[in-house]
C-alpha positions as CSV (number, residue, x, y, z in Angstrom):
1,M,-19.2,-114.5,11.7
2,N,-22.9,-114.1,12.4
3,A,-25.5,-111.5,11.0
4,A,-25.9,-109.8,14.2
5,S,-22.2,-109.5,15.0
6,L,-21.3,-107.9,11.6
7,A,-24.5,-105.8,11.8
8,E,-23.0,-104.4,15.3
9,R,-19.7,-103.7,14.1
10,S,-21.3,-101.8,11.1
11,R,-23.1,-99.7,13.6
12,Q,-20.0,-98.9,15.6
13,A,-17.8,-98.4,12.7
14,V,-19.9,-97.1,9.6
15,W,-22.0,-94.0,9.2
16,H,-24.6,-95.3,6.8
17,P,-26.1,-92.8,4.1
18,C,-29.0,-91.1,4.5
19,T,-29.8,-92.6,8.1
20,Q,-30.8,-91.8,11.4
21,M,-28.2,-94.0,13.1
22,K,-30.0,-94.5,16.3
23,V,-32.7,-96.3,14.2
24,H,-30.1,-99.1,14.1
25,E,-30.1,-99.7,17.7
26,Q,-33.6,-101.3,17.3
27,W,-33.3,-102.4,13.6
28,P,-29.7,-103.3,12.6
29,P,-28.7,-103.0,9.0
30,R,-29.0,-106.4,7.1
31,A,-25.6,-108.1,6.3
32,I,-25.5,-108.9,2.6
33,V,-23.0,-111.2,1.7
34,R,-23.6,-112.5,-1.9
35,A,-25.7,-111.1,-4.8
36,E,-26.7,-113.0,-8.0
37,G,-28.9,-111.6,-10.7
38,P,-31.8,-109.6,-9.0
39,W,-31.2,-111.3,-5.8
40,L,-29.4,-110.4,-2.5
41,V,-28.6,-113.2,0.0
42,D,-27.8,-112.1,3.8
43,E,-25.6,-114.2,6.2
44,H,-28.3,-116.3,7.2
45,G,-29.2,-117.7,3.6
46,H,-32.1,-115.4,3.3
47,R,-32.9,-114.0,-0.4
48,I,-34.0,-110.8,-1.0
49,L,-35.3,-109.4,-4.3
50,D,-33.4,-106.2,-5.1
51,A,-36.5,-104.4,-6.4
52,V,-35.0,-100.7,-6.5
53,S,-32.0,-101.9,-8.1
54,S,-29.6,-100.8,-5.1
55,W,-30.8,-97.1,-5.4
56,W,-31.5,-97.1,-8.8
57,V,-28.0,-98.2,-10.3
58,N,-28.2,-102.1,-11.1
59,L,-29.4,-102.8,-14.6
60,F,-28.6,-106.6,-15.6
61,G,-28.4,-107.9,-12.0
62,H,-25.6,-108.3,-9.6
63,N,-22.4,-110.6,-10.6
64,F,-23.1,-110.0,-14.2
65,A,-20.6,-111.9,-16.2
66,P,-19.8,-109.5,-19.0
67,I,-19.2,-106.4,-16.8
68,R,-17.2,-108.6,-14.3
69,E,-15.2,-109.9,-17.1
70,A,-14.3,-106.5,-18.7
71,I,-13.1,-105.3,-15.3
72,T,-11.0,-108.4,-14.8
73,D,-9.5,-107.9,-18.3
74,Q,-8.8,-104.4,-17.7
75,L,-7.2,-104.9,-14.3
76,G,-4.7,-106.8,-16.1
77,Q,-3.7,-103.7,-18.2
78,V,-4.3,-100.3,-16.7
79,D,-6.0,-100.1,-13.4
80,H,-5.9,-96.3,-12.6
81,I,-3.8,-93.4,-14.3
82,M,-4.4,-89.7,-13.6
83,L,-6.4,-88.0,-16.6
84,A,-4.5,-84.8,-16.6
85,G,-2.2,-84.9,-19.5
86,L,-2.6,-88.6,-20.0
87,T,-5.5,-90.8,-21.4
88,H,-6.2,-94.7,-22.0
89,P,-8.3,-96.5,-24.4
90,P,-11.4,-97.2,-22.3
91,V,-11.9,-93.4,-21.6
92,V,-11.6,-92.5,-25.2
93,A,-13.9,-95.5,-26.6
94,L,-16.6,-94.8,-23.9
95,S,-16.5,-91.0,-24.9
96,E,-16.9,-91.6,-28.5
97,R,-19.8,-94.0,-27.9
98,L,-21.5,-91.8,-25.5
99,A,-21.2,-88.9,-28.1
100,A,-22.7,-91.1,-31.0
101,L,-25.6,-92.0,-28.6
102,T,-26.5,-88.5,-27.4
103,G,-25.1,-86.3,-30.0
104,L,-23.2,-84.5,-27.5
105,G,-19.5,-85.0,-26.8
106,H,-16.4,-83.8,-25.0
107,A,-17.3,-86.1,-21.8
108,F,-16.0,-84.8,-18.5
109,Y,-15.8,-87.5,-15.8
110,A,-16.4,-88.1,-12.2
111,S,-17.5,-90.4,-9.7
112,D,-21.0,-90.0,-8.7
113,G,-24.0,-88.3,-9.6
114,A,-23.8,-85.2,-7.3
115,S,-20.5,-84.4,-8.8
116,A,-21.8,-84.5,-12.2
117,T,-24.3,-81.9,-11.1
118,E,-21.6,-79.8,-9.8
119,I,-19.7,-79.8,-13.1
120,A,-22.7,-79.0,-15.1
121,L,-23.4,-76.0,-12.8
122,K,-19.8,-74.9,-12.8
123,M,-19.3,-75.6,-16.5
124,S,-22.5,-73.6,-17.4
125,A,-21.7,-70.4,-15.4
126,H,-18.1,-70.5,-16.4
127,S,-18.8,-70.7,-20.0
128,W,-20.7,-67.7,-19.8
129,R,-18.1,-65.8,-18.1
130,N,-15.7,-66.8,-20.9
131,L,-18.1,-65.5,-23.2
132,G,-18.1,-62.2,-21.5
133,R,-21.6,-62.6,-19.6
134,P,-20.4,-63.2,-16.0
135,E,-23.7,-62.0,-14.8
136,K,-25.3,-65.3,-16.0
137,H,-24.4,-67.2,-12.9
138,Q,-27.8,-68.1,-11.5
139,F,-29.7,-71.4,-11.9
140,I,-33.5,-72.7,-12.0
141,G,-34.8,-76.0,-10.6
142,L,-38.1,-77.4,-10.5
143,Q,-40.3,-78.1,-7.5
144,G,-39.5,-81.4,-6.0
145,G,-36.4,-81.6,-8.1
146,Y,-33.3,-83.6,-6.7
147,H,-29.9,-83.4,-8.2
148,G,-27.5,-84.7,-5.2
149,E,-26.4,-83.7,-1.8
150,T,-23.3,-81.7,-2.4
151,A,-23.5,-77.8,-1.6
152,G,-24.2,-76.9,-5.4
153,A,-26.3,-79.9,-6.1
154,L,-28.4,-79.0,-2.9
155,S,-28.7,-75.4,-4.2
156,V,-30.8,-76.8,-7.1
157,T,-32.6,-79.5,-5.2
158,D,-36.2,-78.8,-3.9
159,I,-36.3,-81.3,-1.0
160,P,-37.1,-79.2,2.1
161,L,-35.2,-81.8,4.7
162,F,-32.1,-81.3,2.9
163,R,-32.5,-77.7,2.1
164,E,-33.5,-76.7,5.6
165,A,-30.5,-78.7,7.1
166,Y,-27.8,-77.2,5.1
167,A,-29.5,-73.7,4.2
168,P,-26.6,-71.3,5.6
169,L,-24.3,-73.3,3.0
170,L,-26.4,-73.1,-0.2
171,R,-26.8,-70.5,-2.7
172,L,-30.4,-71.6,-3.6
173,S,-31.5,-71.5,-7.1
174,A,-35.1,-70.3,-8.4
175,T,-37.8,-73.1,-8.0
176,L,-40.3,-73.3,-10.6
177,P,-43.7,-75.3,-10.9
178,S,-43.3,-78.8,-11.9
179,P,-45.3,-80.1,-14.6
180,D,-46.1,-83.3,-12.7
181,P,-50.1,-83.6,-13.0
182,R,-50.5,-84.5,-9.3
183,Q,-49.7,-80.9,-8.5
184,A,-52.6,-79.4,-10.3
185,E,-55.2,-77.7,-8.6
186,P,-58.3,-79.4,-8.0
187,G,-60.5,-79.6,-11.1
188,V,-57.6,-78.6,-13.2
189,S,-56.8,-80.9,-16.0
190,P,-53.2,-82.3,-16.8
191,E,-53.1,-80.5,-20.0
192,V,-53.9,-76.9,-18.3
193,H,-51.3,-77.7,-15.5
194,L,-48.7,-78.5,-18.1
195,A,-49.5,-75.3,-19.9
196,S,-49.3,-73.4,-16.6
197,A,-46.0,-74.9,-16.0
198,I,-44.6,-73.8,-19.3
199,E,-46.0,-70.3,-19.0
200,A,-44.3,-70.1,-15.5
201,L,-41.1,-70.9,-17.0
202,R,-41.8,-68.3,-19.8
203,T,-42.5,-65.6,-17.4
204,Y,-39.7,-66.3,-15.0
205,L,-37.2,-66.2,-18.2
206,V,-38.7,-62.9,-19.4
207,A,-37.9,-61.3,-16.4
208,H,-34.6,-62.8,-15.3
209,H,-32.8,-64.6,-18.3
210,E,-29.9,-62.0,-18.2
211,R,-28.7,-63.4,-14.9
212,T,-29.7,-67.0,-15.5
213,A,-27.1,-69.3,-16.6
214,A,-29.3,-72.6,-16.7
215,L,-32.3,-74.8,-16.0
216,I,-31.7,-78.0,-14.6
217,L,-34.4,-80.8,-14.4
218,E,-34.9,-84.6,-14.2
219,P,-36.5,-85.7,-17.7
220,L,-40.0,-87.5,-17.4
221,V,-39.5,-88.7,-13.9
222,Q,-38.9,-86.8,-10.7
223,G,-37.5,-89.4,-8.6
224,A,-37.3,-88.2,-4.9
225,A,-40.7,-86.3,-5.7
226,G,-42.3,-89.7,-5.5
227,M,-41.6,-90.8,-8.8
228,A,-43.2,-87.8,-10.5
229,M,-44.0,-88.5,-14.0
230,Y,-44.8,-85.8,-16.7
231,D,-45.7,-85.1,-20.5
232,P,-42.6,-84.9,-22.7
233,A,-44.3,-81.9,-24.2
234,Y,-42.6,-79.9,-21.4
235,L,-39.3,-80.7,-22.5
236,V,-40.1,-79.7,-26.2
237,A,-41.2,-76.2,-24.3
238,V,-37.9,-76.1,-22.4
239,R,-35.8,-76.4,-25.6
240,R,-37.9,-73.8,-27.3
241,L,-37.5,-71.2,-24.3
242,C,-34.1,-71.7,-23.3
243,D,-32.9,-71.1,-27.1
244,E,-35.2,-68.0,-27.3
245,F,-34.0,-66.9,-24.0
246,G,-30.1,-67.7,-24.1
247,V,-30.2,-70.3,-21.2
248,H,-28.7,-73.5,-20.9
249,W,-30.7,-76.7,-20.2
250,I,-29.1,-79.2,-18.1
251,A,-30.9,-82.6,-18.3
252,D,-30.2,-84.9,-15.4
253,E,-30.4,-88.3,-16.7
254,I,-28.5,-89.7,-13.8
255,A,-31.6,-92.1,-12.4
256,V,-33.6,-92.0,-15.8
257,G,-30.8,-92.9,-18.4
258,F,-29.9,-96.2,-19.5
259,A,-33.5,-97.1,-20.5
260,R,-35.1,-96.8,-17.0
261,T,-38.1,-94.9,-18.9
262,G,-38.3,-97.2,-21.9
263,T,-35.8,-95.3,-24.2
264,M,-32.1,-95.1,-24.0
265,F,-32.2,-91.7,-22.5
266,A,-35.3,-90.1,-21.1
267,H,-35.1,-86.7,-23.1
268,Q,-35.3,-88.9,-26.4
269,Q,-39.1,-89.2,-25.9
270,A,-39.7,-85.4,-26.3
271,L,-40.0,-84.7,-30.0
272,D,-40.1,-81.3,-31.7
273,P,-42.8,-80.4,-34.4
274,D,-40.4,-82.2,-37.0
275,G,-40.4,-85.4,-35.0
276,I,-36.8,-85.2,-34.1
277,A,-35.6,-85.5,-30.4
278,V,-34.9,-82.3,-28.5
279,K,-31.4,-82.3,-27.2
280,P,-30.2,-80.4,-24.0
281,D,-27.1,-78.6,-23.6
282,F,-25.6,-80.8,-20.8
283,I,-26.4,-84.3,-20.0
284,C,-25.6,-85.7,-16.4
285,L,-25.0,-89.5,-16.3
286,S,-24.3,-91.9,-13.7
287,K,-25.7,-94.8,-11.7
288,G,-26.5,-97.1,-14.5
289,I,-23.6,-96.1,-16.7
290,T,-21.5,-98.9,-15.2
291,G,-24.5,-101.3,-14.5
292,G,-24.2,-100.6,-10.8
293,V,-20.7,-102.1,-10.5
294,L,-18.2,-99.2,-10.0
295,P,-18.5,-95.4,-9.4
296,L,-18.4,-93.2,-12.6
297,S,-20.2,-90.2,-13.6
298,A,-20.3,-88.2,-16.8
299,V,-21.0,-84.7,-18.3
300,L,-21.5,-84.3,-22.0
301,T,-22.3,-80.9,-23.8
302,T,-22.4,-79.1,-27.0
303,D,-19.5,-77.8,-29.3
304,A,-20.7,-74.5,-28.4
305,V,-20.0,-74.9,-24.6
306,Y,-16.6,-76.6,-25.2
307,A,-15.6,-73.8,-27.6
308,A,-16.2,-71.3,-24.8
309,F,-13.4,-72.8,-23.0
310,Y,-11.0,-73.4,-25.9
311,D,-8.3,-70.8,-25.3
312,D,-4.5,-70.0,-24.7
313,R,-5.4,-68.8,-21.3
314,T,-5.4,-71.2,-18.3
315,A,-8.2,-69.1,-16.5
316,H,-10.5,-69.7,-19.4
317,G,-10.0,-73.7,-19.0
318,F,-12.6,-75.6,-17.2
319,L,-11.2,-75.5,-13.5
320,H,-12.3,-78.9,-12.1
321,S,-10.7,-82.2,-11.3
322,H,-11.3,-85.5,-9.5
323,S,-8.3,-87.9,-8.6
324,Y,-10.2,-90.8,-10.2
325,T,-11.6,-89.2,-13.3
326,G,-12.2,-91.2,-16.0
327,N,-11.0,-94.3,-14.2
328,P,-10.3,-97.3,-16.7
329,L,-11.8,-100.1,-14.7
330,A,-15.0,-98.0,-14.4
331,C,-14.9,-96.9,-18.1
332,R,-14.6,-100.7,-19.1
333,A,-17.5,-101.4,-17.1
334,A,-19.3,-98.7,-18.8
335,L,-18.4,-100.1,-22.2
336,A,-19.6,-103.7,-21.3
337,V,-22.9,-102.0,-20.4
338,L,-23.4,-100.3,-23.9
339,D,-22.3,-103.5,-25.5
340,T,-25.1,-105.2,-23.8
341,F,-27.5,-102.7,-25.1
342,A,-26.2,-103.0,-28.6
343,A,-26.5,-106.9,-28.3
344,R,-29.5,-109.0,-29.6
345,D,-30.7,-112.3,-28.5
346,E,-31.3,-115.4,-30.5
347,Q,-34.8,-114.3,-31.2
348,G,-33.3,-110.7,-32.5
349,R,-34.3,-108.5,-29.5
350,D,-32.4,-106.1,-27.8
351,V,-32.6,-104.7,-24.3
352,L,-35.1,-102.0,-24.8
353,V,-37.3,-104.6,-26.7
354,R,-37.1,-107.1,-23.8
355,N,-37.9,-104.5,-21.5
356,R,-41.0,-103.4,-23.2
357,E,-42.2,-107.1,-23.1
358,A,-41.3,-107.3,-19.4
359,A,-43.0,-104.4,-18.4
360,A,-46.2,-105.1,-20.2
361,R,-46.3,-108.5,-18.2
362,F,-45.4,-106.8,-14.8
363,T,-48.0,-104.3,-15.4
364,R,-50.6,-106.7,-15.8
365,L,-49.5,-108.7,-12.6
366,T,-49.7,-105.4,-10.7
367,Q,-53.3,-104.6,-11.5
368,P,-54.9,-105.7,-8.3
369,L,-52.2,-103.2,-6.6
370,S,-53.0,-100.5,-9.0
371,Q,-57.0,-101.2,-8.5
372,H,-56.5,-101.2,-4.6
373,P,-58.9,-98.9,-2.8
374,R,-56.1,-97.1,-1.0
375,V,-54.2,-96.2,-4.0
376,K,-54.8,-92.9,-5.1
377,A,-52.6,-92.6,-8.3
378,A,-50.8,-95.5,-10.1
379,R,-48.4,-94.6,-12.9
380,H,-45.9,-96.5,-15.1
381,L,-43.2,-95.2,-17.6
382,G,-40.7,-97.8,-18.8
383,M,-39.2,-99.8,-16.1
384,I,-40.6,-97.6,-13.4
385,W,-43.7,-98.1,-11.4
386,A,-45.2,-96.1,-8.6
387,W,-48.4,-95.9,-6.5
388,D,-49.4,-93.2,-4.1
389,I,-51.0,-94.6,-1.1
390,D,-53.9,-93.0,0.7
391,V,-52.2,-93.1,4.2
392,T,-51.2,-90.1,6.6
393,E,-49.3,-92.1,9.2
394,P,-45.8,-90.8,9.1
395,T,-44.2,-94.2,9.8
396,F,-45.8,-95.9,6.9
397,A,-42.5,-96.0,4.5
398,A,-40.4,-97.2,7.5
399,R,-43.1,-99.7,8.3
400,Y,-43.4,-101.0,4.7
401,H,-39.7,-101.4,4.1
402,R,-39.0,-103.2,7.2
403,A,-42.2,-105.5,6.5
404,A,-41.0,-106.1,2.7
405,M,-37.4,-107.0,3.8
406,D,-39.0,-109.7,6.1
407,A,-40.8,-110.9,3.1
408,G,-37.8,-111.0,1.0
409,L,-38.0,-107.7,-0.8
410,L,-35.9,-104.6,-0.9
411,L,-38.1,-101.7,-1.1
412,R,-37.9,-98.2,0.1
413,P,-41.1,-96.1,-0.2
414,I,-40.9,-92.4,-0.6
415,G,-43.3,-91.1,1.8
416,S,-46.6,-92.4,1.0
417,T,-45.4,-93.2,-2.6
418,L,-44.6,-97.1,-3.0
419,Y,-42.4,-97.7,-6.1
420,V,-40.3,-100.3,-7.9
421,M,-37.4,-99.7,-10.2
422,P,-36.1,-103.3,-10.6
423,P,-33.0,-104.6,-12.7
424,Y,-33.9,-105.7,-16.1
425,V,-33.5,-109.2,-15.5
426,L,-36.6,-110.4,-13.5
427,S,-37.8,-113.8,-14.5
428,D,-41.5,-114.4,-14.9
429,A,-41.4,-115.9,-11.3
430,D,-39.5,-113.0,-9.8
431,Q,-42.1,-110.7,-11.3
432,V,-44.9,-112.8,-9.7
433,F,-42.9,-112.9,-6.4
434,L,-42.7,-109.0,-6.7
435,A,-46.2,-108.1,-7.6
436,E,-47.7,-110.6,-5.0
437,G,-45.3,-109.3,-2.3
438,L,-46.0,-105.6,-3.1
439,L,-49.9,-106.1,-2.5
440,S,-49.6,-108.3,0.6
441,V,-47.2,-106.1,2.4
442,L,-49.3,-103.1,1.7
443,N,-52.3,-104.9,3.0
444,A,-50.5,-105.9,6.1
445,V,-48.8,-102.5,7.0
446,L,-52.3,-100.8,6.1
447,A,-53.7,-102.8,8.9
448,E,-51.2,-102.0,11.2
449,V,-51.0,-98.5,10.8
450,D,-55.0,-98.2,10.6
451,A,-54.9,-100.1,14.0
452,L,-52.8,-97.4,15.8
453,P,-54.0,-95.1,18.3
454,S,-55.0,-91.7,17.2
455,S,-52.9,-89.9,19.7
456,Q,-49.8,-91.9,19.0
457,V,-47.0,-89.9,17.3
458,A,-43.9,-91.8,16.2
459,V,-41.4,-91.3,13.3
460,L,-39.4,-94.2,12.5
461,P,-36.8,-93.3,9.7
462,V,-36.2,-96.0,7.0
463,P,-32.9,-97.4,8.0
């Protein structure tokens, strides 16, 4: 079977996510038949570097032996059982270890990040209801925030394309200014913009805290906002203000957890005046939790929230379930991920130390890109890099994506923002290939779009 026939079969039978399917008439989906480490291999044998970790999920490369072996072992024991009235060793062990890592316990499981958002929102509002505060059922999100594409998750997501398409179905949250320094008014320093964002939150809570259940945000990096990175001091203020006004803080660590930002969880970089990391009331986890191998998400919360549901009355229980909640295979994959983080190499380095070293190398390699005359803002945190490109052509992202694929790189710019979030296993040669490819593809695409007639209007969605 050749790639073209498989692509055509996919076009006829599969509805691809976040895709205008008509685009595949001209640009068929690439058929991937094998993956190893950071590399994907298509049916023609072409190798493609997975520079976005297959939508930010892959941590240790594809076909990672410890995860594969853990799943295979678990398959011979228990493949799946319902978690209502039953339990099993992997879900117990995973819950205990996540509690030890975060300081939050009582893990509730689902299969994807949007479901985790739904769980946290429902759990927050329901807990207030159980405590005799049913009026606290409204939510706050941040400008540019993204928390998933189910109805509840879209209600706290500030992406106009999604909100406008499904507006009649949504119960929209309040949207407050992001601390992203790129949003500062001309002449306003990042410090003043940060203070302004904090004051906007305070002002809103003064007026609306009695009806507000929770604030949800992505700690330190707002992914869909173009990898918007902001100061941890904002999270310290969030914790203080949520405590002051009796509002839950939901930390959406779905994309930024598991060392993406340089610490195991992003919120752990926010230190209070005593030097202690602030702690949210809820943490949503998914994506990297299984190393990108199996679907799994988890919501962790405080003893106080858990206690609000602990009652003889069924109606006071948390009324939510998924058929595959706490799937044993996925939990074993997650345990293998945690084992990998805990392990040290022959030089005594753990994953976080190795990542810091790799990040320093890659940052040096991408200096020519960061200094490019068409780059407006270059930024880096942990294992995430982003560059805002000075380009107005609406087809830039689609053109860059296709040109990068032809160059052997899987990259999906967000509007005019080019970013990479690669697996943690790039070799020195892989890093050089990626850094050089980022720059060469950018130059080629800019030359292409700059040559377009000014009257040409075209929108070519990223497939």
